[in-house]
Structures are given as C-alpha cells and as structure tokens.
Biopython code that builds the backbone (N, CA, C, O; Angstrom):
import numpy as np
from Bio.PDB.StructureBuilder import StructureBuilder

atoms = [
    (1, "UNK", "N", (11.286, -7.662, -15.249)),
    (1, "UNK", "CA", (11.386, -6.676, -14.302)),
    (1, "UNK", "C", (12.170, -7.130, -13.044)),
    (1, "UNK", "O", (12.789, -6.316, -12.359)),
    (2, "UNK", "N", (12.126, -8.406, -12.771)),
    (2, "UNK", "CA", (12.778, -8.948, -11.587)),
    (2, "UNK", "C", (14.316, -8.896, -11.799)),
    (2, "UNK", "O", (15.065, -8.610, -10.865)),
    (3, "UNK", "N", (14.777, -9.182, -13.061)),
    (3, "UNK", "CA", (16.245, -9.253, -13.132)),
    (3, "UNK", "C", (16.931, -7.914, -12.946)),
    (3, "UNK", "O", (17.959, -7.849, -12.271)),
    (4, "UNK", "N", (16.396, -6.834, -13.525)),
    (4, "UNK", "CA", (17.078, -5.610, -13.195)),
    (4, "UNK", "C", (17.091, -5.181, -11.731)),
    (4, "UNK", "O", (18.054, -4.599, -11.233)),
    (5, "UNK", "N", (15.993, -5.489, -11.074)),
    (5, "UNK", "CA", (15.936, -5.244, -9.641)),
    (5, "UNK", "C", (17.000, -6.113, -8.880)),
    (5, "UNK", "O", (17.699, -5.666, -7.971)),
    (6, "UNK", "N", (17.048, -7.364, -9.333)),
    (6, "UNK", "CA", (18.055, -8.290, -8.678)),
    (6, "UNK", "C", (19.437, -7.737, -8.896)),
    (6, "UNK", "O", (20.250, -7.722, -7.972)),
    (7, "UNK", "N", (19.741, -7.252, -10.176)),
    (7, "UNK", "CA", (21.065, -6.763, -10.395)),
    (7, "UNK", "C", (21.394, -5.552, -9.506)),
    (7, "UNK", "O", (22.498, -5.454, -8.971)),
    (8, "UNK", "N", (20.469, -4.670, -9.360)),
    (8, "UNK", "CA", (20.645, -3.499, -8.576)),
    (8, "UNK", "C", (20.959, -3.826, -7.118)),
    (8, "UNK", "O", (21.844, -3.256, -6.480)),
    (9, "UNK", "N", (20.116, -4.850, -6.610)),
    (9, "UNK", "CA", (20.377, -5.300, -5.215)),
    (9, "UNK", "C", (21.811, -5.997, -5.133)),
    (9, "UNK", "O", (22.568, -5.756, -4.192)),
    (10, "UNK", "N", (22.099, -6.750, -6.021)),
    (10, "UNK", "CA", (23.429, -7.510, -5.915)),
    (10, "UNK", "C", (24.558, -6.502, -5.944)),
    (10, "UNK", "O", (25.501, -6.583, -5.157)),
    (11, "UNK", "N", (24.451, -5.549, -6.863)),
    (11, "UNK", "CA", (25.558, -4.526, -6.971)),
    (11, "UNK", "C", (25.565, -3.709, -5.662)),
    (11, "UNK", "O", (26.631, -3.391, -5.135)),
    (12, "UNK", "N", (24.374, -3.373, -5.144)),
    (12, "UNK", "CA", (24.483, -2.640, -3.916)),
    (12, "UNK", "C", (25.015, -3.406, -2.714)),
    (12, "UNK", "O", (25.670, -2.805, -1.862)),
    (13, "UNK", "N", (24.776, -4.635, -2.615)),
    (13, "UNK", "CA", (25.342, -5.484, -1.624)),
    (13, "UNK", "C", (26.811, -5.659, -1.769)),
    (13, "UNK", "O", (27.545, -5.640, -0.781)),
    (14, "UNK", "N", (27.263, -5.831, -2.995)),
    (14, "UNK", "CA", (28.672, -5.961, -3.256)),
    (14, "UNK", "C", (29.408, -4.653, -3.002)),
    (14, "UNK", "O", (30.547, -4.677, -2.535)),
    (15, "UNK", "N", (28.809, -3.552, -3.286)),
    (15, "UNK", "CA", (29.387, -2.255, -2.819)),
    (15, "UNK", "C", (29.539, -2.040, -1.385)),
    (15, "UNK", "O", (30.537, -1.522, -0.884)),
    (16, "UNK", "N", (28.465, -2.473, -0.702)),
    (16, "UNK", "CA", (28.476, -2.373, 0.770)),
    (16, "UNK", "C", (29.567, -3.237, 1.327)),
    (16, "UNK", "O", (30.348, -2.780, 2.161)),
    (17, "UNK", "N", (29.648, -4.489, 0.890)),
    (17, "UNK", "CA", (30.711, -5.448, 1.343)),
    (17, "UNK", "C", (32.092, -4.961, 0.968)),
    (17, "UNK", "O", (33.041, -5.281, 1.684)),
    (18, "UNK", "N", (32.273, -4.203, -0.112)),
    (18, "UNK", "CA", (33.634, -3.904, -0.545)),
    (18, "UNK", "C", (34.132, -2.782, 0.363)),
    (18, "UNK", "O", (35.340, -2.549, 0.384)),
    (19, "UNK", "N", (33.251, -2.036, 1.150)),
    (19, "UNK", "CA", (33.729, -1.041, 2.106)),
    (19, "UNK", "C", (34.195, -1.642, 3.408)),
    (19, "UNK", "O", (34.802, -0.935, 4.213)),
    (20, "UNK", "N", (33.958, -2.834, 3.642)),
    (20, "UNK", "CA", (34.387, -3.426, 4.935)),
    (20, "UNK", "C", (35.843, -3.574, 4.870)),
    (20, "UNK", "O", (36.369, -4.117, 3.898)),
    (21, "UNK", "N", (36.583, -3.076, 5.946)),
    (21, "UNK", "CA", (37.967, -3.158, 6.187)),
    (21, "UNK", "C", (38.690, -2.143, 5.195)),
    (21, "UNK", "O", (39.897, -2.246, 4.975)),
    (22, "UNK", "N", (37.936, -1.202, 4.629)),
    (22, "UNK", "CA", (38.553, -0.226, 3.710)),
    (22, "UNK", "C", (38.804, 1.120, 4.594)),
    (22, "UNK", "O", (37.860, 1.787, 5.018)),
    (23, "UNK", "N", (40.026, 1.420, 4.805)),
    (23, "UNK", "CA", (40.317, 2.554, 5.724)),
    (23, "UNK", "C", (39.784, 3.885, 5.176)),
    (23, "UNK", "O", (39.492, 4.800, 5.947)),
    (24, "UNK", "N", (39.652, 3.997, 3.805)),
    (24, "UNK", "CA", (39.127, 5.188, 3.199)),
    (24, "UNK", "C", (37.648, 5.344, 3.472)),
    (24, "UNK", "O", (37.161, 6.472, 3.542)),
    (25, "UNK", "N", (36.915, 4.253, 3.631)),
    (25, "UNK", "CA", (35.460, 4.279, 3.950)),
    (25, "UNK", "C", (35.249, 4.460, 5.473)),
    (25, "UNK", "O", (34.121, 4.694, 5.908)),
    (26, "UNK", "N", (36.296, 4.355, 6.266)),
    (26, "UNK", "CA", (36.259, 4.452, 7.711)),
    (26, "UNK", "C", (35.281, 3.408, 8.316)),
    (26, "UNK", "O", (34.600, 3.671, 9.307)),
    (27, "UNK", "N", (35.246, 2.285, 7.714)),
    (27, "UNK", "CA", (34.455, 1.165, 8.234)),
    (27, "UNK", "C", (35.396, -0.059, 8.344)),
    (27, "UNK", "O", (35.515, -0.872, 7.428)),
    (28, "UNK", "N", (36.010, -0.132, 9.434)),
    (28, "UNK", "CA", (36.996, -1.164, 9.709)),
    (28, "UNK", "C", (36.462, -2.028, 10.840)),
    (28, "UNK", "O", (36.081, -1.576, 11.919)),
    (29, "UNK", "N", (36.468, -3.320, 10.494)),
    (29, "UNK", "CA", (35.947, -4.293, 11.551)),
    (29, "UNK", "C", (37.139, -5.063, 12.113)),
    (29, "UNK", "O", (37.862, -5.740, 11.382)),
    (30, "UNK", "N", (37.329, -4.945, 13.436)),
    (30, "UNK", "CA", (38.460, -5.598, 14.047)),
    (30, "UNK", "C", (37.893, -6.916, 14.650)),
    (30, "UNK", "O", (36.793, -6.905, 15.201)),
    (31, "UNK", "N", (38.628, -8.038, 14.552)),
    (31, "UNK", "CA", (38.130, -9.285, 15.090)),
    (31, "UNK", "C", (37.761, -9.254, 16.492)),
    (31, "UNK", "O", (36.891, -10.014, 16.916)),
    (32, "UNK", "N", (38.413, -8.355, 17.302)),
    (32, "UNK", "CA", (38.094, -8.270, 18.740)),
    (32, "UNK", "C", (36.825, -7.517, 18.945)),
    (32, "UNK", "O", (36.289, -7.553, 20.053)),
    (33, "UNK", "N", (36.300, -6.833, 17.958)),
    (33, "UNK", "CA", (35.042, -6.119, 18.074)),
    (33, "UNK", "C", (33.831, -6.962, 17.783)),
    (33, "UNK", "O", (32.705, -6.582, 18.104)),
    (34, "UNK", "N", (34.050, -8.070, 17.195)),
    (34, "UNK", "CA", (32.923, -8.941, 16.827)),
    (34, "UNK", "C", (32.478, -9.856, 17.954)),
    (34, "UNK", "O", (33.289, -10.630, 18.464)),
    (35, "UNK", "N", (31.181, -9.792, 18.371)),
    (35, "UNK", "CA", (30.677, -10.685, 19.393)),
    (35, "UNK", "C", (29.466, -11.428, 18.873)),
    (35, "UNK", "O", (28.865, -11.024, 17.878)),
    (36, "UNK", "N", (29.099, -12.531, 19.550)),
    (36, "UNK", "CA", (27.998, -13.389, 19.079)),
    (36, "UNK", "C", (26.683, -12.628, 19.038)),
    (36, "UNK", "O", (25.847, -12.866, 18.167)),
    (37, "UNK", "N", (26.510, -11.749, 19.946)),
    (37, "UNK", "CA", (25.211, -11.028, 19.958)),
    (37, "UNK", "C", (25.121, -10.118, 18.623)),
    (37, "UNK", "O", (24.085, -10.009, 17.968)),
    (38, "UNK", "N", (26.218, -9.544, 18.339)),
    (38, "UNK", "CA", (26.241, -8.773, 17.021)),
    (38, "UNK", "C", (25.971, -9.533, 15.812)),
    (38, "UNK", "O", (25.283, -9.065, 14.905)),
    (39, "UNK", "N", (26.512, -10.738, 15.769)),
    (39, "UNK", "CA", (26.422, -11.696, 14.612)),
    (39, "UNK", "C", (24.869, -12.096, 14.579)),
    (39, "UNK", "O", (24.270, -12.069, 13.503)),
    (40, "UNK", "N", (24.240, -12.456, 15.733)),
    (40, "UNK", "CA", (22.903, -12.832, 15.728)),
    (40, "UNK", "C", (21.995, -11.695, 15.245)),
    (40, "UNK", "O", (21.017, -11.928, 14.535)),
    (41, "UNK", "N", (22.343, -10.434, 15.649)),
    (41, "UNK", "CA", (21.482, -9.307, 15.263)),
    (41, "UNK", "C", (21.580, -9.126, 13.795)),
    (41, "UNK", "O", (20.576, -8.813, 13.155)),
    (42, "UNK", "N", (22.778, -9.313, 13.198)),
    (42, "UNK", "CA", (22.904, -9.143, 11.766)),
    (42, "UNK", "C", (22.113, -10.163, 11.016)),
    (42, "UNK", "O", (21.389, -9.838, 10.074)),
    (43, "UNK", "N", (22.253, -11.456, 11.447)),
    (43, "UNK", "CA", (21.550, -12.553, 10.787)),
    (43, "UNK", "C", (20.050, -12.340, 10.917)),
    (43, "UNK", "O", (19.338, -12.566, 9.939)),
    (44, "UNK", "N", (19.522, -11.917, 12.072)),
    (44, "UNK", "CA", (18.105, -11.659, 12.263)),
    (44, "UNK", "C", (17.704, -10.513, 11.393)),
    (44, "UNK", "O", (16.605, -10.569, 10.841)),
    (45, "UNK", "N", (18.459, -9.510, 11.219)),
    (45, "UNK", "CA", (18.126, -8.378, 10.307)),
    (45, "UNK", "C", (18.084, -8.841, 8.922)),
    (45, "UNK", "O", (17.197, -8.397, 8.192)),
    (46, "UNK", "N", (18.958, -9.704, 8.458)),
    (46, "UNK", "CA", (18.976, -10.231, 7.048)),
    (46, "UNK", "C", (17.713, -11.041, 6.842)),
    (46, "UNK", "O", (16.997, -10.809, 5.868)),
    (47, "UNK", "N", (17.418, -11.963, 7.704)),
    (47, "UNK", "CA", (16.333, -12.880, 7.603)),
    (47, "UNK", "C", (14.990, -12.073, 7.667)),
    (47, "UNK", "O", (14.081, -12.307, 6.870)),
    (48, "UNK", "N", (14.901, -11.152, 8.606)),
    (48, "UNK", "CA", (13.744, -10.289, 8.705)),
    (48, "UNK", "C", (13.538, -9.410, 7.501)),
    (48, "UNK", "O", (12.396, -9.149, 7.122)),
    (49, "UNK", "N", (14.621, -8.936, 6.877)),
    (49, "UNK", "CA", (14.560, -8.147, 5.678)),
    (49, "UNK", "C", (14.071, -8.958, 4.513)),
    (49, "UNK", "O", (13.280, -8.492, 3.693)),
    (50, "UNK", "N", (14.573, -10.228, 4.448)),
    (50, "UNK", "CA", (14.119, -11.134, 3.395)),
    (50, "UNK", "C", (12.652, -11.447, 3.451)),
    (50, "UNK", "O", (11.956, -11.426, 2.435)),
    (51, "UNK", "N", (12.151, -11.759, 4.727)),
    (51, "UNK", "CA", (10.750, -12.052, 4.900)),
    (51, "UNK", "C", (9.875, -10.777, 4.600)),
    (51, "UNK", "O", (8.797, -10.880, 4.013)),
    (52, "UNK", "N", (10.383, -9.567, 5.029)),
    (52, "UNK", "CA", (9.649, -8.348, 4.682)),
    (52, "UNK", "C", (9.587, -8.149, 3.146)),
    (52, "UNK", "O", (8.569, -7.701, 2.617)),
    (53, "UNK", "N", (10.640, -8.475, 2.470)),
    (53, "UNK", "CA", (10.638, -8.285, 1.043)),
    (53, "UNK", "C", (9.713, -9.232, 0.374)),
    (53, "UNK", "O", (9.111, -8.877, -0.640)),
    (54, "UNK", "N", (9.563, -10.428, 0.885)),
    (54, "UNK", "CA", (8.608, -11.417, 0.323)),
    (54, "UNK", "C", (7.116, -10.937, 0.568)),
    (54, "UNK", "O", (6.239, -11.121, -0.276)),
    (55, "UNK", "N", (6.905, -10.347, 1.710)),
    (55, "UNK", "CA", (5.564, -9.866, 2.027)),
    (55, "UNK", "C", (5.135, -8.715, 1.153)),
    (55, "UNK", "O", (3.990, -8.652, 0.705)),
    (56, "UNK", "N", (6.086, -7.777, 0.905)),
    (56, "UNK", "CA", (5.810, -6.648, 0.040)),
    (56, "UNK", "C", (5.603, -7.137, -1.443)),
    (56, "UNK", "O", (4.702, -6.667, -2.137)),
    (57, "UNK", "N", (6.462, -8.085, -1.891)),
    (57, "UNK", "CA", (6.397, -8.578, -3.165)),
    (57, "UNK", "C", (4.989, -9.207, -3.414)),
    (57, "UNK", "O", (4.308, -8.844, -4.373)),
    (58, "UNK", "N", (4.580, -10.123, -2.564)),
    (58, "UNK", "CA", (3.266, -10.796, -2.726)),
    (58, "UNK", "C", (2.134, -9.836, -2.552)),
    (58, "UNK", "O", (1.070, -10.051, -3.132)),
    (59, "UNK", "N", (2.303, -8.768, -1.773)),
    (59, "UNK", "CA", (1.296, -7.749, -1.645)),
    (59, "UNK", "C", (1.092, -6.992, -2.942)),
    (59, "UNK", "O", (-0.024, -6.620, -3.304)),
    (60, "UNK", "N", (2.168, -6.782, -3.608)),
    (60, "UNK", "CA", (2.049, -6.179, -4.994)),
    (60, "UNK", "C", (1.339, -7.023, -5.956)),
    (60, "UNK", "O", (0.617, -6.504, -6.808)),
    (61, "UNK", "N", (1.503, -8.344, -5.872)),
    (61, "UNK", "CA", (0.752, -9.273, -6.750)),
    (61, "UNK", "C", (-0.755, -9.148, -6.397)),
    (61, "UNK", "O", (-1.586, -8.991, -7.292)),
    (62, "UNK", "N", (-1.080, -9.213, -5.180)),
    (62, "UNK", "CA", (-2.438, -9.154, -4.637)),
    (62, "UNK", "C", (-3.069, -7.807, -5.031)),
    (62, "UNK", "O", (-4.267, -7.790, -5.313)),
    (63, "UNK", "N", (-2.373, -6.726, -5.066)),
    (63, "UNK", "CA", (-2.945, -5.459, -5.456)),
    (63, "UNK", "C", (-3.451, -5.488, -6.889)),
    (63, "UNK", "O", (-4.317, -4.697, -7.263)),
    (64, "UNK", "N", (-2.918, -6.387, -7.678)),
    (64, "UNK", "CA", (-3.439, -6.449, -9.067)),
    (64, "UNK", "C", (-4.603, -7.285, -9.212)),
    (64, "UNK", "O", (-5.148, -7.347, -10.315)),
    (65, "UNK", "N", (-5.088, -7.991, -8.148)),
    (65, "UNK", "CA", (-6.357, -8.797, -8.262)),
    (65, "UNK", "C", (-7.545, -7.815, -8.171)),
    (65, "UNK", "O", (-7.435, -6.685, -7.697)),
    (66, "UNK", "N", (-8.642, -8.311, -8.642)),
    (66, "UNK", "CA", (-9.932, -7.471, -8.547)),
    (66, "UNK", "C", (-10.175, -7.254, -7.054)),
    (66, "UNK", "O", (-10.012, -8.147, -6.223)),
    (67, "UNK", "N", (-10.581, -5.996, -6.759)),
    (67, "UNK", "CA", (-10.924, -5.614, -5.369)),
    (67, "UNK", "C", (-9.606, -5.469, -4.545)),
    (67, "UNK", "O", (-9.673, -5.519, -3.317)),
    (68, "UNK", "N", (-8.485, -5.301, -5.139)),
    (68, "UNK", "CA", (-7.151, -5.176, -4.517)),
    (68, "UNK", "C", (-6.899, -6.317, -3.557)),
    (68, "UNK", "O", (-6.255, -6.154, -2.521)),
    (69, "UNK", "N", (-7.437, -7.514, -3.933)),
    (69, "UNK", "CA", (-7.200, -8.678, -3.127)),
    (69, "UNK", "C", (-8.105, -8.898, -1.907)),
    (69, "UNK", "O", (-7.956, -9.855, -1.147)),
    (70, "UNK", "N", (-9.095, -7.912, -1.757)),
    (70, "UNK", "CA", (-10.005, -8.160, -0.651)),
    (70, "UNK", "C", (-11.279, -8.819, -1.057)),
    (70, "UNK", "O", (-12.377, -8.321, -0.811)),
    (71, "UNK", "N", (-11.107, -9.984, -1.702)),
    (71, "UNK", "CA", (-12.231, -10.796, -2.104)),
    (71, "UNK", "C", (-11.965, -12.271, -1.600)),
    (71, "UNK", "O", (-10.821, -12.681, -1.406)),
    (72, "UNK", "N", (-13.020, -12.992, -1.414)),
    (72, "UNK", "CA", (-12.782, -14.366, -0.950)),
    (72, "UNK", "C", (-12.052, -15.241, -1.933)),
    (72, "UNK", "O", (-11.534, -16.291, -1.555)),
    (73, "UNK", "N", (-11.993, -14.818, -3.254)),
    (73, "UNK", "CA", (-11.262, -15.594, -4.230)),
    (73, "UNK", "C", (-9.729, -15.446, -4.164)),
    (73, "UNK", "O", (-9.005, -16.263, -4.733)),
    (74, "UNK", "N", (-9.253, -14.440, -3.493)),
    (74, "UNK", "CA", (-7.835, -14.225, -3.363)),
    (74, "UNK", "C", (-7.249, -15.074, -2.260)),
    (74, "UNK", "O", (-7.750, -15.092, -1.136)),
    (75, "UNK", "N", (-6.156, -15.795, -2.600)),
    (75, "UNK", "CA", (-5.456, -16.636, -1.655)),
    (75, "UNK", "C", (-4.050, -16.262, -1.536)),
    (75, "UNK", "O", (-3.414, -16.190, -2.587)),
    (76, "UNK", "N", (-3.440, -16.005, -0.403)),
    (76, "UNK", "CA", (-2.038, -15.808, -0.277)),
    (76, "UNK", "C", (-1.474, -16.841, 0.660)),
    (76, "UNK", "O", (-1.993, -17.011, 1.764)),
    (77, "UNK", "N", (-0.484, -17.502, 0.282)),
    (77, "UNK", "CA", (0.034, -18.634, 1.148)),
    (77, "UNK", "C", (1.519, -18.923, 0.998)),
    (77, "UNK", "O", (2.251, -18.293, 0.234)),
    (78, "UNK", "N", (1.905, -19.904, 1.771)),
    (78, "UNK", "CA", (3.350, -20.286, 1.686)),
    (78, "UNK", "C", (3.355, -21.862, 1.472)),
    (78, "UNK", "O", (2.658, -22.617, 2.151)),
    (79, "UNK", "N", (4.141, -22.249, 0.544)),
    (79, "UNK", "CA", (4.301, -23.666, 0.251)),
    (79, "UNK", "C", (5.621, -24.110, 0.875)),
    (79, "UNK", "O", (6.659, -23.975, 0.227)),
    (80, "UNK", "N", (5.631, -24.608, 2.045)),
    (80, "UNK", "CA", (6.841, -24.846, 2.782)),
    (80, "UNK", "C", (7.777, -25.882, 2.137)),
    (80, "UNK", "O", (8.998, -25.732, 2.184)),
    (81, "UNK", "N", (7.191, -26.943, 1.531)),
    (81, "UNK", "CA", (7.991, -27.954, 0.964)),
    (81, "UNK", "C", (8.905, -27.455, -0.247)),
    (81, "UNK", "O", (10.033, -27.903, -0.455)),
    (82, "UNK", "N", (8.278, -26.464, -1.027)),
    (82, "UNK", "CA", (9.092, -25.859, -2.088)),
    (82, "UNK", "C", (9.676, -24.542, -1.709)),
    (82, "UNK", "O", (10.384, -23.948, -2.523)),
    (83, "UNK", "N", (9.428, -24.037, -0.515)),
    (83, "UNK", "CA", (9.980, -22.795, -0.015)),
    (83, "UNK", "C", (9.526, -21.662, -1.000)),
    (83, "UNK", "O", (10.349, -20.922, -1.538)),
    (84, "UNK", "N", (8.241, -21.569, -1.198)),
    (84, "UNK", "CA", (7.586, -20.561, -2.127)),
    (84, "UNK", "C", (6.425, -19.950, -1.480)),
    (84, "UNK", "O", (5.585, -20.601, -0.859)),
    (85, "UNK", "N", (6.399, -18.586, -1.652)),
    (85, "UNK", "CA", (5.216, -17.860, -1.219)),
    (85, "UNK", "C", (4.473, -17.480, -2.535)),
    (85, "UNK", "O", (5.101, -17.250, -3.568)),
    (86, "UNK", "N", (3.098, -17.420, -2.460)),
    (86, "UNK", "CA", (2.363, -17.272, -3.622)),
    (86, "UNK", "C", (1.093, -16.408, -3.353)),
    (86, "UNK", "O", (0.606, -16.329, -2.226)),
    (87, "UNK", "N", (0.595, -15.787, -4.400)),
    (87, "UNK", "CA", (-0.740, -15.159, -4.419)),
    (87, "UNK", "C", (-1.481, -15.662, -5.557)),
    (87, "UNK", "O", (-0.993, -15.671, -6.686)),
    (88, "UNK", "N", (-2.724, -16.108, -5.276)),
    (88, "UNK", "CA", (-3.544, -16.749, -6.235)),
    (88, "UNK", "C", (-4.968, -16.182, -6.233)),
    (88, "UNK", "O", (-5.533, -15.854, -5.189)),
    (89, "UNK", "N", (-5.506, -16.084, -7.413)),
    (89, "UNK", "CA", (-6.912, -15.642, -7.596)),
    (89, "UNK", "C", (-7.695, -16.674, -8.200)),
    (89, "UNK", "O", (-7.488, -17.033, -9.359)),
    (90, "UNK", "N", (-8.676, -17.223, -7.398)),
    (90, "UNK", "CA", (-9.439, -18.428, -7.835)),
    (90, "UNK", "C", (-10.567, -18.276, -8.767)),
    (90, "UNK", "O", (-11.138, -19.273, -9.212)),
    (91, "UNK", "N", (-10.944, -16.992, -9.111)),
    (91, "UNK", "CA", (-12.045, -16.806, -10.023)),
    (91, "UNK", "C", (-11.501, -16.299, -11.391)),
    (91, "UNK", "O", (-10.305, -16.070, -11.570)),
    (92, "UNK", "N", (-12.425, -16.146, -12.310)),
    (92, "UNK", "CA", (-11.935, -15.736, -13.672)),
    (92, "UNK", "C", (-11.817, -14.228, -13.729)),
    (92, "UNK", "O", (-12.662, -13.543, -13.153)),
    (93, "UNK", "N", (-10.859, -13.697, -14.364)),
    (93, "UNK", "CA", (-10.714, -12.280, -14.643)),
    (93, "UNK", "C", (-11.592, -11.850, -15.785)),
    (93, "UNK", "O", (-11.742, -12.572, -16.770)),
    (94, "UNK", "N", (-12.175, -10.674, -15.659)),
    (94, "UNK", "CA", (-12.996, -10.144, -16.709)),
    (94, "UNK", "C", (-12.167, -9.667, -17.745)),
    (94, "UNK", "O", (-11.073, -9.207, -17.419)),
    (95, "UNK", "N", (-12.500, -9.692, -18.979)),
    (95, "UNK", "CA", (-11.731, -9.230, -20.128)),
    (95, "UNK", "C", (-11.707, -7.723, -20.107)),
    (95, "UNK", "O", (-10.734, -7.119, -20.558)),
    (96, "UNK", "N", (-12.762, -7.091, -19.591)),
    (96, "UNK", "CA", (-12.837, -5.640, -19.510)),
    (96, "UNK", "C", (-11.801, -5.107, -18.491)),
    (96, "UNK", "O", (-11.449, -3.928, -18.542)),
    (97, "UNK", "N", (-11.321, -5.943, -17.588)),
    (97, "UNK", "CA", (-10.411, -5.513, -16.574)),
    (97, "UNK", "C", (-8.970, -5.271, -17.140)),
    (97, "UNK", "O", (-8.147, -4.601, -16.515)),
    (98, "UNK", "N", (-8.721, -5.810, -18.273)),
    (98, "UNK", "CA", (-7.439, -5.688, -18.896)),
    (98, "UNK", "C", (-7.457, -4.580, -19.960)),
    (98, "UNK", "O", (-6.440, -4.327, -20.606)),
]
sb = StructureBuilder()
sb.init_structure("model")
sb.init_model(0)
sb.init_chain("A")
sb.init_seg("    ")
for serial, (resi, resn, name, xyz) in enumerate(atoms, 1):
    if name == "N":
        sb.init_residue(resn, " ", resi, " ")
    sb.init_atom(name, np.array(xyz, "f"), 0.0, 1.0, " ", f" {name:<3s}", serial, name[0])
structure = sb.get_structure()
C-alpha cells in the first residue's frame, strides 16, 4: 500500500515543480522575488508537513491496536539513531481480534 501512495505523492510533486517558470501556468519565479525569509518559510513548511505525515502514519498504526492504542501496552516513539518513528504493542493479540 505504501508504494502506490509514494508514487502518487512523487508524481504530484513532479507536476507541481514542472509548473514553476511555466508561463502557461502563470507561476513564474523571478530571482529578484526570492528572499531568505521566503526560503525559510518553504523549508519549514516542508519539514512540518513531513513531521505531520509521520504523526498521522503512526496514529493509523496505533488505531489498529486493541483499545485504539489507549492501553498501557501501546508504545509510540522515535529512534533518533536510526531516524525511525514506531508504534509498538507490547502484549499479545487475541486470535479472535483477527
């Protein structure tokens, strides 16, 4: 499921970037119009969007845990050394739950 979503995102980003400096799309960026504050805003928006995407992704994993993740056995964390976010359920799943 992740690959089709990734393909859709990549194609969408490529389509968005292809409209830059395209007069037909009426999105023309002149070098005199670019300032550092604008660049910082764009970078912050991209990083914030990525963090938000990770939070939503892990929340969807947790929603599949018993009690929708509101149990002491559910652990959500970040592994900084490997740059990984994770959702873990420390107890056994019941067979009837599947």
